[in-house]
Residue frames as qw, qx, qy, qz and C-alpha x, y, z in Angstrom:
[[0.266, -0.020, 0.677, -0.685, 132.99, 96.25, 105.91],
 [0.246, -0.271, -0.853, -0.372, 129.92, 94.02, 105.74],
 [0.378, -0.098, 0.290, -0.874, 126.45, 95.06, 106.89],
 [0.071, 0.233, 0.967, -0.072, 123.69, 92.72, 108.01],
 [0.360, 0.040, -0.170, -0.917, 120.36, 93.47, 106.33],
 [0.179, 0.288, 0.928, -0.154, 116.92, 92.01, 106.98],
 [0.312, -0.102, -0.363, -0.872, 113.78, 92.56, 104.91],
 [0.251, 0.250, 0.814, -0.460, 110.61, 92.02, 106.93],
 [0.585, 0.623, 0.278, -0.439, 108.04, 91.36, 104.22],
 [0.243, -0.454, 0.674, 0.529, 110.52, 89.88, 101.79],
 [0.378, 0.278, 0.847, 0.248, 107.86, 88.29, 99.55],
 [0.275, 0.826, 0.357, -0.337, 106.10, 91.54, 98.60],
 [0.610, 0.725, 0.140, 0.287, 106.84, 93.57, 95.47],
 [0.020, -0.934, 0.286, -0.213, 109.01, 96.13, 97.29],
 [0.679, -0.548, 0.488, 0.002, 110.83, 93.49, 99.34],
 [0.878, 0.222, 0.353, 0.235, 111.62, 91.35, 96.31],
 [0.472, 0.820, -0.017, 0.322, 113.04, 94.34, 94.44],
 [0.304, -0.857, 0.392, -0.140, 115.19, 95.32, 97.44],
 [0.833, -0.256, 0.475, 0.125, 116.57, 91.78, 97.51],
 [0.763, 0.541, 0.200, 0.293, 117.43, 92.05, 93.80],
 [0.167, 0.921, -0.195, 0.293, 119.35, 95.27, 94.45],
 [0.521, -0.709, 0.463, -0.111, 121.20, 93.87, 97.45],
 [0.951, 0.039, 0.287, 0.111, 122.15, 90.67, 95.61],
 [0.637, 0.693, -0.072, 0.330, 124.56, 92.66, 93.44],
 [0.093, -0.871, 0.333, -0.350, 126.59, 93.82, 96.43],
 [0.722, 0.132, -0.596, 0.327, 129.58, 92.31, 98.19],
 [0.069, 0.304, -0.505, 0.805, 129.26, 94.51, 101.30],
 [0.638, -0.222, 0.087, -0.732, 125.86, 93.08, 102.32],
 [0.086, -0.010, -0.990, 0.114, 124.92, 89.98, 104.27],
 [0.548, -0.234, -0.258, -0.760, 121.20, 89.35, 103.84],
 [0.220, -0.038, 0.864, -0.450, 119.42, 87.74, 106.78],
 [0.492, -0.090, -0.577, -0.646, 116.50, 85.58, 105.64],
 [0.546, -0.121, 0.586, -0.587, 113.58, 84.15, 107.54],
 [0.130, 0.072, 0.971, 0.186, 112.34, 80.64, 106.80],
 [0.306, -0.234, -0.499, -0.776, 109.09, 80.69, 104.85],
 [0.549, -0.465, -0.684, -0.120, 107.21, 78.78, 107.55],
 [0.456, -0.473, -0.449, 0.605, 108.30, 81.29, 110.25],
 [0.177, 0.403, 0.216, 0.872, 107.39, 84.55, 108.49],
 [0.423, -0.660, -0.221, -0.580, 104.61, 85.20, 111.01],
 [0.758, -0.369, -0.416, 0.342, 106.63, 84.03, 114.03],
 [0.116, -0.969, 0.015, -0.218, 107.07, 87.19, 116.10],
 [0.687, -0.634, 0.282, 0.219, 109.98, 85.79, 118.10],
 [0.746, 0.096, 0.394, 0.528, 111.94, 84.85, 114.97],
 [0.299, 0.810, 0.225, 0.451, 111.16, 88.16, 113.31],
 [0.359, -0.928, 0.089, -0.051, 112.28, 90.01, 116.45],
 [0.779, -0.368, 0.322, 0.392, 115.53, 88.03, 116.49],
 [0.620, 0.346, 0.375, 0.597, 116.33, 88.95, 112.90],
 [0.048, 0.929, 0.183, 0.318, 115.22, 92.57, 113.26],
 [0.467, -0.865, 0.181, 0.030, 117.52, 93.04, 116.23],
 [0.788, -0.196, 0.377, 0.445, 120.42, 91.22, 114.55],
 [0.554, 0.623, 0.326, 0.446, 120.35, 93.57, 111.56],
 [0.315, -0.211, -0.010, 0.925, 122.30, 96.76, 111.01],
 [0.340, 0.159, -0.149, -0.915, 119.44, 97.86, 108.75],
 [0.259, 0.311, 0.912, -0.067, 115.97, 96.32, 108.55],
 [0.240, -0.043, -0.394, -0.886, 113.48, 97.20, 105.83],
 [0.359, 0.301, 0.742, -0.479, 109.80, 97.01, 106.76],
 [0.245, 0.052, -0.609, -0.753, 107.87, 96.08, 103.61],
 [0.074, -0.337, -0.906, 0.245, 104.60, 95.57, 105.40],
 [0.176, -0.743, -0.484, -0.428, 101.09, 97.02, 105.77],
 [0.075, -0.698, 0.214, -0.680, 100.87, 99.97, 108.17],
 [0.752, -0.554, 0.117, -0.337, 99.67, 98.08, 111.24],
 [0.969, -0.045, -0.054, 0.237, 102.23, 95.32, 110.76],
 [0.494, 0.547, -0.224, 0.637, 105.00, 97.90, 110.30],
 [0.338, -0.705, 0.241, -0.576, 104.09, 99.52, 113.62],
 [0.925, -0.352, 0.084, -0.115, 104.14, 96.10, 115.28],
 [0.863, 0.249, -0.135, 0.418, 107.53, 95.30, 113.76],
 [0.186, 0.694, -0.259, 0.645, 108.99, 98.61, 114.91],
 [0.608, -0.635, 0.208, -0.430, 107.87, 97.81, 118.45],
 [0.987, -0.110, -0.048, 0.103, 109.85, 94.53, 118.32],
 [0.624, 0.510, -0.257, 0.534, 113.17, 96.36, 117.90],
 [0.599, -0.793, -0.057, 0.097, 115.13, 96.81, 121.11],
 [0.742, -0.080, 0.138, 0.651, 118.66, 96.96, 119.65],
 [0.001, 0.879, 0.074, -0.472, 119.66, 100.66, 119.54],
 [0.233, -0.443, 0.592, 0.632, 122.04, 99.95, 116.65],
 [0.367, 0.373, 0.807, 0.273, 119.33, 98.63, 114.33],
 [0.167, 0.288, -0.138, -0.933, 118.18, 101.16, 111.75],
 [0.434, 0.468, 0.762, -0.105, 114.61, 100.70, 110.47],
 [0.120, 0.184, -0.397, -0.891, 113.58, 101.85, 107.00],
 [0.400, 0.387, 0.744, -0.370, 109.80, 101.65, 106.80],
 [0.045, 0.058, 0.648, 0.758, 108.28, 101.38, 103.31],
 [0.060, -0.630, -0.774, -0.025, 104.71, 101.67, 104.64],
 [0.036, -0.724, -0.210, -0.657, 102.67, 104.82, 105.20],
 [0.618, -0.598, -0.487, 0.152, 102.79, 104.41, 108.98],
 [0.547, -0.590, -0.123, 0.581, 105.57, 106.87, 109.87],
 [0.504, 0.431, 0.297, 0.687, 105.90, 109.29, 106.95],
 [0.065, -0.786, -0.090, -0.608, 104.67, 112.33, 108.84],
 [0.742, -0.606, -0.229, 0.172, 106.10, 111.40, 112.25],
 [0.011, 0.938, -0.297, 0.177, 108.55, 113.88, 113.73],
 [0.664, -0.538, 0.520, 0.013, 110.45, 110.94, 115.25],
 [0.801, 0.168, 0.494, 0.293, 111.25, 109.44, 111.83],
 [0.091, -0.511, 0.394, 0.758, 113.52, 110.99, 109.20],
 [0.721, 0.576, 0.195, -0.332, 111.84, 111.30, 105.81],
 [0.699, -0.184, 0.559, 0.406, 113.80, 109.15, 103.35],
 [0.547, 0.772, 0.241, 0.216, 114.14, 111.67, 100.53],
 [0.637, -0.315, 0.016, 0.703, 117.76, 112.87, 100.57],
 [0.282, 0.298, 0.327, 0.851, 117.10, 115.55, 97.94],
 [0.160, -0.781, -0.604, 0.015, 114.25, 117.12, 99.94],
 [0.092, -0.977, 0.011, -0.190, 116.12, 120.08, 101.42],
 [0.328, 0.603, -0.572, 0.448, 119.56, 121.10, 102.72],
 [0.287, -0.411, 0.677, -0.539, 120.42, 118.98, 105.75],
 [0.889, -0.027, 0.001, -0.457, 118.13, 116.06, 104.85],
 [0.772, 0.297, -0.547, 0.130, 121.03, 113.70, 104.22],
 [0.100, 0.386, -0.671, 0.625, 122.42, 114.52, 107.65],
 [0.659, -0.190, 0.304, -0.661, 119.03, 113.67, 109.21],
 [0.938, 0.145, -0.227, -0.220, 118.95, 110.33, 107.40],
 [0.551, 0.415, -0.631, 0.355, 122.56, 109.61, 108.35],
 [0.077, -0.346, 0.629, -0.692, 121.91, 110.31, 112.04],
 [0.703, -0.140, 0.175, -0.675, 118.51, 108.65, 112.42],
 [0.144, -0.113, 0.983, -0.027, 117.76, 105.03, 113.29],
 [0.390, 0.524, 0.718, -0.239, 114.18, 105.47, 112.07],
 [0.034, 0.276, -0.446, -0.851, 113.65, 106.37, 108.40],
 [0.571, 0.487, 0.550, -0.367, 110.27, 106.56, 106.65],
 [0.323, 0.022, 0.675, 0.663, 110.45, 105.73, 102.95],
 [0.338, 0.326, 0.010, -0.883, 108.30, 108.09, 100.81],
 [0.669, 0.416, 0.591, -0.175, 105.34, 106.91, 98.75],
 [0.517, 0.173, 0.561, 0.623, 105.67, 106.73, 94.97],
 [0.130, 0.816, 0.425, 0.370, 103.08, 109.39, 94.06],
 [0.379, -0.904, -0.088, 0.174, 104.25, 111.52, 96.97],
 [0.625, -0.332, 0.301, 0.639, 107.92, 111.39, 95.92],
 [0.381, 0.401, 0.489, 0.675, 107.15, 112.69, 92.44],
 [0.117, -0.885, -0.368, -0.261, 104.84, 115.42, 93.81],
 [0.529, -0.791, -0.014, 0.307, 107.20, 116.55, 96.59],
 [0.611, -0.149, 0.338, 0.700, 110.24, 116.68, 94.32],
 [0.239, 0.597, 0.450, 0.619, 108.28, 119.02, 92.02],
 [0.222, -0.859, -0.311, -0.340, 106.72, 121.33, 94.61],
 [0.653, -0.625, -0.181, 0.387, 109.07, 121.61, 97.60],
 [0.510, -0.068, 0.123, 0.849, 111.77, 123.69, 95.83],
 [0.036, 0.526, 0.393, 0.754, 109.15, 126.05, 94.40],
 [0.491, -0.793, -0.341, -0.116, 107.48, 126.59, 97.78],
 [0.677, -0.458, -0.072, 0.571, 110.88, 127.10, 99.43],
 [0.397, 0.118, 0.251, 0.875, 111.83, 129.63, 96.73],
 [0.127, 0.489, 0.352, -0.788, 108.61, 131.57, 97.32],
 [0.153, 0.090, -0.593, -0.785, 107.40, 131.09, 93.75],
 [0.477, -0.381, -0.710, -0.351, 104.45, 128.88, 94.75],
 [0.347, -0.495, 0.317, -0.731, 102.62, 130.34, 97.77],
 [0.023, 0.064, -0.952, 0.298, 102.23, 127.85, 100.61],
 [0.407, 0.305, 0.561, -0.653, 98.54, 128.72, 100.78],
 [0.418, 0.306, -0.484, -0.706, 97.89, 127.99, 97.10],
 [0.820, 0.101, 0.470, -0.310, 95.24, 125.30, 96.47],
 [0.104, 0.493, -0.765, -0.401, 96.96, 122.78, 94.20],
 [0.918, 0.151, 0.193, -0.311, 95.69, 119.86, 92.14],
 [0.068, -0.528, 0.812, 0.237, 97.69, 116.91, 90.86],
 [0.926, 0.209, -0.030, -0.313, 97.13, 113.93, 88.59],
 [0.235, -0.541, 0.801, 0.101, 99.28, 110.81, 88.69],
 [0.899, 0.251, -0.196, -0.301, 99.29, 107.91, 86.24],
 [0.308, -0.560, 0.764, -0.086, 101.04, 104.75, 87.34],
 [0.512, 0.186, -0.804, -0.237, 101.70, 101.19, 86.29],
 [0.795, -0.381, -0.252, -0.399, 99.79, 98.42, 88.01],
 [0.681, 0.060, -0.601, 0.415, 102.79, 97.10, 89.98],
 [0.044, -0.362, 0.370, -0.854, 102.13, 99.90, 92.46],
 [0.718, -0.314, -0.064, -0.618, 99.03, 98.00, 93.58],
 [0.441, -0.423, 0.754, -0.240, 101.03, 95.05, 94.87],
 [0.162, -0.127, 0.962, 0.177, 100.77, 91.32, 94.25],
 [0.408, 0.470, 0.734, -0.273, 96.99, 91.08, 94.05],
 [0.406, 0.783, 0.035, -0.470, 96.70, 93.82, 91.44],
 [0.042, 0.547, -0.735, -0.398, 99.66, 92.46, 89.47],
 [0.282, 0.083, 0.955, 0.040, 97.98, 89.04, 89.34],
 [0.427, 0.640, 0.499, -0.399, 94.69, 90.64, 88.27],
 [0.335, 0.773, -0.252, -0.476, 96.28, 92.49, 85.34],
 [0.019, 0.467, -0.836, -0.288, 98.52, 89.64, 84.25],
 [0.446, 0.195, 0.861, -0.148, 95.67, 87.12, 84.31],
 [0.136, 0.048, -0.527, -0.838, 93.83, 89.13, 81.65],
 [0.114, -0.384, -0.902, -0.162, 90.27, 88.50, 80.61],
 [0.072, -0.742, -0.513, 0.425, 88.78, 91.65, 82.13],
 [0.390, 0.629, 0.335, 0.584, 88.06, 94.31, 79.52],
 [0.261, -0.953, -0.147, -0.048, 87.83, 97.00, 82.23],
 [0.653, -0.569, 0.215, 0.451, 91.58, 96.67, 82.80],
 [0.635, 0.355, 0.368, 0.579, 92.38, 97.66, 79.24],
 [0.104, 0.811, 0.139, 0.559, 91.64, 101.34, 79.88],
 [0.203, 0.291, -0.504, 0.787, 93.12, 103.67, 82.53],
 [0.498, -0.592, -0.630, -0.065, 91.30, 103.45, 85.88],
 [0.061, -0.580, 0.267, -0.767, 91.04, 106.58, 88.07],
 [0.630, -0.433, -0.628, 0.144, 90.80, 105.82, 91.78],
 [0.314, -0.154, -0.393, 0.851, 91.16, 107.62, 95.12],
 [0.106, -0.534, -0.482, -0.687, 87.69, 109.05, 94.51],
 [0.482, -0.730, -0.464, 0.141, 87.07, 109.72, 98.21],
 [0.188, 0.842, -0.164, 0.478, 89.76, 112.47, 98.00],
 [0.609, -0.704, 0.322, -0.172, 91.56, 110.81, 100.91],
 [0.844, 0.359, -0.363, 0.168, 94.48, 108.99, 99.28],
 [0.803, -0.525, -0.109, 0.259, 96.99, 107.76, 101.85],
 [0.641, 0.137, 0.025, 0.755, 99.85, 109.80, 100.31],
 [0.018, 0.844, 0.232, 0.484, 98.14, 113.17, 100.80],
 [0.550, -0.827, -0.038, 0.113, 99.39, 113.82, 104.38],
 [0.682, -0.318, 0.259, 0.605, 103.03, 113.43, 103.34],
 [0.409, 0.542, 0.383, 0.626, 102.41, 115.45, 100.16],
 [0.186, -0.926, -0.145, -0.295, 101.35, 118.35, 102.39],
 [0.695, -0.688, 0.046, 0.206, 103.80, 117.79, 105.21],
 [0.691, -0.269, 0.331, 0.584, 106.93, 117.67, 103.08],
 [0.386, 0.543, 0.345, 0.662, 106.12, 120.43, 100.59],
 [0.141, -0.206, -0.306, 0.919, 104.97, 123.04, 103.10],
 [0.252, -0.346, -0.506, -0.749, 101.60, 123.39, 101.39],
 [0.222, -0.079, 0.550, -0.801, 98.91, 124.47, 103.81],
 [0.744, 0.165, 0.233, -0.604, 95.96, 122.70, 102.20],
 [0.659, -0.015, 0.744, 0.111, 95.51, 119.21, 100.86],
 [0.142, 0.294, -0.589, -0.739, 95.98, 118.94, 97.10],
 [0.823, 0.279, 0.193, -0.456, 93.08, 117.66, 95.04],
 [0.150, -0.472, 0.836, 0.236, 94.80, 114.46, 94.00],
 [0.861, 0.300, 0.048, -0.408, 93.67, 112.16, 91.19],
 [0.293, -0.413, 0.835, 0.218, 95.66, 108.91, 90.84],
 [0.813, 0.381, -0.119, -0.424, 95.12, 106.68, 87.81],
 [0.546, -0.305, 0.763, 0.165, 96.31, 103.09, 87.29],
 [0.638, 0.562, -0.255, -0.461, 96.83, 101.88, 83.73],
 [0.983, 0.071, 0.167, -0.029, 97.67, 98.67, 81.90],
 [0.583, 0.601, -0.456, 0.301, 101.47, 98.80, 82.00],
 [0.784, -0.239, -0.494, 0.291, 103.70, 97.23, 84.63],
 [0.505, -0.597, -0.211, 0.587, 105.69, 100.14, 86.04],
 [0.258, 0.275, 0.200, 0.904, 106.43, 103.81, 85.56],
 [0.157, -0.759, -0.556, 0.300, 104.74, 106.86, 87.07],
 [0.246, 0.295, 0.134, 0.914, 104.17, 110.49, 86.12],
 [0.121, -0.699, -0.540, 0.453, 102.64, 113.26, 88.25],
 [0.226, 0.453, 0.289, 0.812, 101.39, 116.48, 86.66],
 [0.190, -0.636, -0.468, 0.584, 100.57, 119.72, 88.50],
 [0.273, 0.670, 0.373, 0.581, 98.92, 122.63, 86.62],
 [0.318, -0.517, -0.279, 0.744, 99.67, 126.21, 87.68],
 [0.242, 0.870, 0.313, 0.294, 98.38, 129.67, 86.69],
 [0.491, 0.200, -0.197, 0.825, 101.03, 132.40, 86.82],
 [0.235, -0.626, -0.105, -0.736, 98.39, 134.87, 88.07],
 [0.779, -0.578, -0.153, -0.190, 98.24, 132.85, 91.31],
 [0.837, -0.073, -0.193, 0.507, 102.01, 132.66, 91.83],
 [0.400, -0.617, -0.043, 0.676, 104.57, 135.17, 93.09],
 [0.360, 0.888, 0.032, -0.285, 104.67, 138.32, 90.91],
 [0.191, 0.767, -0.552, -0.265, 106.92, 137.94, 87.90],
 [0.561, -0.197, 0.803, 0.034, 106.94, 134.14, 88.00],
 [0.694, 0.472, -0.283, -0.465, 107.04, 132.48, 84.59],
 [0.994, 0.077, -0.071, -0.017, 108.05, 129.09, 83.23],
 [0.579, 0.545, -0.417, 0.441, 111.72, 130.02, 83.09],
 [0.245, -0.602, 0.477, -0.592, 111.70, 131.04, 86.77],
 [0.897, -0.230, 0.205, -0.317, 110.12, 127.74, 87.77],
 [0.926, 0.285, -0.180, 0.169, 112.63, 125.74, 85.74],
 [0.314, 0.638, -0.460, 0.532, 115.57, 127.73, 87.13],
 [0.523, -0.544, 0.406, -0.515, 114.41, 127.18, 90.72],
 [0.986, -0.062, 0.108, -0.113, 114.22, 123.43, 90.18],
 [0.770, 0.475, -0.262, 0.334, 117.62, 123.36, 88.43],
 [0.030, 0.687, -0.464, 0.558, 119.25, 125.36, 91.25],
 [0.728, -0.439, 0.330, -0.411, 117.76, 123.18, 93.98],
 [0.973, -0.012, 0.229, -0.011, 118.86, 119.91, 92.37],
 [0.415, 0.792, -0.445, 0.055, 122.25, 121.01, 91.03],
 [0.088, 0.525, -0.820, 0.210, 124.68, 118.13, 91.53],
 [0.727, -0.106, 0.518, -0.437, 122.02, 115.63, 92.57],
 [0.097, -0.280, 0.891, 0.345, 122.90, 112.26, 91.00],
 [0.178, 0.310, 0.933, 0.039, 119.34, 110.94, 90.75],
 [0.246, 0.772, 0.430, -0.398, 117.38, 114.09, 89.82],
 [0.375, 0.103, 0.493, 0.779, 117.38, 115.38, 86.26],
 [0.214, 0.708, 0.307, -0.598, 115.78, 118.78, 85.60],
 [0.560, 0.383, 0.580, 0.451, 114.88, 118.97, 81.93],
 [0.150, 0.026, 0.192, 0.969, 115.03, 122.08, 79.71],
 [0.347, 0.373, 0.342, -0.789, 112.05, 124.41, 79.76],
 [0.748, 0.459, 0.090, -0.471, 109.25, 123.00, 77.58],
 [0.561, -0.335, 0.706, 0.272, 111.58, 120.11, 76.78],
 [0.414, 0.516, -0.409, -0.628, 112.06, 120.21, 72.99],
 [0.117, 0.161, -0.963, -0.182, 112.47, 116.43, 72.67],
 [0.212, 0.353, 0.837, -0.360, 109.13, 115.80, 74.39],
 [0.389, 0.614, 0.148, -0.670, 107.37, 118.47, 72.35],
 [0.263, 0.436, -0.674, -0.535, 108.83, 117.08, 69.12],
 [0.033, -0.059, -0.997, -0.041, 107.50, 113.62, 69.92],
 [0.424, -0.307, -0.320, -0.789, 104.15, 115.07, 70.96],
 [0.808, -0.435, -0.318, -0.237, 103.60, 112.65, 73.85],
 [0.269, -0.702, 0.560, -0.348, 105.06, 112.25, 77.32],
 [0.699, 0.141, -0.700, 0.022, 106.82, 108.92, 77.97],
 [0.669, -0.629, 0.120, -0.377, 105.68, 107.82, 81.43],
 [0.974, -0.199, 0.059, 0.095, 108.05, 104.82, 81.44],
 [0.551, 0.724, -0.284, 0.302, 111.31, 106.56, 80.47],
 [0.163, -0.688, 0.584, -0.399, 112.78, 106.28, 84.01],
 [0.960, -0.179, 0.011, -0.216, 112.01, 102.58, 84.40],
 [0.935, -0.012, -0.129, 0.329, 114.79, 100.39, 85.79],
 [0.374, 0.452, -0.277, 0.761, 116.57, 103.44, 87.21],
 [0.366, -0.571, -0.540, 0.499, 116.58, 105.32, 90.50],
 [0.184, 0.055, 0.158, 0.969, 116.17, 108.57, 88.56],
 [0.159, 0.748, 0.572, -0.295, 113.44, 111.20, 88.72],
 [0.297, 0.241, 0.369, 0.847, 112.99, 113.57, 85.76],
 [0.022, 0.681, 0.455, -0.573, 111.37, 116.98, 86.33],
 [0.282, 0.371, 0.528, 0.710, 109.76, 119.09, 83.60],
 [0.131, 0.597, 0.316, -0.726, 108.20, 122.54, 83.24],
 [0.254, 0.411, 0.645, 0.592, 105.99, 123.07, 80.18],
 [0.054, -0.628, -0.360, 0.688, 104.74, 126.66, 79.93],
 [0.295, 0.660, 0.388, 0.572, 103.16, 129.39, 77.85],
 [0.135, 0.394, -0.180, 0.891, 102.79, 133.03, 78.90],
 [0.540, -0.460, 0.000, -0.705, 99.87, 132.33, 81.28],
 [0.907, -0.299, 0.122, -0.270, 100.18, 128.80, 82.59],
 [0.136, 0.543, -0.829, 0.020, 102.61, 126.03, 83.43],
 [0.954, -0.128, -0.140, -0.232, 102.33, 122.29, 83.66],
 [0.185, -0.630, 0.740, -0.147, 104.84, 120.72, 86.03],
 [0.950, 0.069, -0.219, -0.214, 105.58, 117.05, 85.42],
 [0.268, -0.601, 0.738, -0.150, 107.64, 114.50, 87.29],
 [0.921, 0.123, -0.278, -0.244, 108.36, 110.90, 86.32],
 [0.195, -0.541, 0.797, -0.186, 110.04, 107.99, 88.04],
 [0.537, -0.006, -0.832, -0.137, 109.96, 104.21, 88.30],
 [0.633, -0.541, 0.031, -0.553, 107.36, 103.48, 90.98],
 [0.957, -0.247, -0.118, 0.099, 109.42, 100.43, 92.00],
 [0.655, 0.283, -0.201, 0.671, 112.71, 102.36, 91.82],
 [0.116, 0.240, -0.261, 0.928, 112.88, 105.94, 93.11],
 [0.545, -0.381, -0.157, -0.730, 109.23, 105.46, 94.08],
 [0.894, -0.381, -0.036, -0.235, 109.86, 102.51, 96.43],
 [0.942, -0.201, 0.015, 0.267, 112.75, 100.02, 96.60],
 [0.599, 0.454, -0.071, 0.656, 115.41, 102.22, 95.02],
 [0.176, -0.779, 0.105, -0.593, 114.60, 105.06, 97.40],
 [0.825, -0.552, 0.050, -0.110, 114.84, 102.69, 100.36],
 [0.884, 0.010, 0.008, 0.468, 118.27, 101.40, 99.30],
 [0.316, 0.659, -0.058, 0.680, 119.43, 104.97, 98.61],
 [0.450, -0.771, 0.119, -0.434, 118.46, 105.96, 102.17],
 [0.933, -0.324, 0.039, 0.153, 120.25, 102.89, 103.52],
 [0.721, 0.330, -0.042, 0.608, 123.41, 103.94, 101.66],
 [0.005, -0.756, 0.103, -0.647, 123.17, 107.46, 103.05],
 [0.707, -0.656, 0.078, -0.251, 122.63, 106.16, 106.57],
 [0.938, -0.185, 0.071, 0.284, 125.58, 103.77, 106.36],
 [0.163, -0.859, 0.300, 0.381, 127.86, 106.41, 104.87],
 [0.602, -0.027, 0.657, 0.453, 128.68, 104.41, 101.74],
 [0.022, -0.059, 0.512, 0.856, 128.47, 105.48, 98.10],
 [0.476, 0.282, 0.365, -0.749, 124.88, 106.70, 97.70],
 [0.658, 0.401, -0.330, -0.545, 124.56, 105.08, 94.28],
 [0.057, -0.312, 0.948, -0.013, 125.83, 101.66, 95.38],
 [0.256, 0.232, 0.934, -0.096, 123.56, 98.95, 94.00],
 [0.370, 0.694, 0.406, -0.466, 121.41, 101.47, 92.15]]
């Protein structure tokens, strides 16, 4: 069976990567808009409504406008923007989130693709909150380091042009403590307060790692590093794209440094617990253009269509 797919925003970083993934498949017919009609609402509406699945790789306001153009009840929208990630009317496109999430994605015609930082954070924290090891009321902080491709075309051009010494060192941002991923980080972990979130962009193309520090004295009684690692391993048992690493991963400790880019060019997310007898450092890494964006969107499409979840990934 062949499915008709349209990418609204096909020239952006996420849209281009989705096209690369779809190009490898024989079950997909890609609908394309002429370059000179990309802002033609009537033509976009025609293609959106002709598609079995349409990806919205657009800014928030434009994604809302595109969603309003869809009148065909058979068209499934997968929105890569922030616009619908906490909406009760949209399924959250993270199949590994919780039992029943795949069924929600399969049944819904409106799917919100998670953000890159948020995906890594949620995959770390949701199982631990659900297991009662991390109290929902616990104030949490998180740091995320990411490659510059997460900033889109303008930032990619800035880094690749060179000539600016400021770009040679990591650059913390989100200093207003109001990063756009925070609402979904709360909503889909069950945490009751906003995490103190510090994102950092650095001079490498792609790859992302989130770290969350924890004190055992603030967690459920008896919680230690082994309990945290076991809870993650139990939650993700059998998941094809989630790899829970051994406690205080010996290979990482032997090397002495954490490889932020080790999941690049995959749809995989690796989860780690490093611990001593008082504290733990949770870490999650993924490709910000893979499981953090385009790969996640294609994975949700596969789930929705009922085909092999790993197809094209």
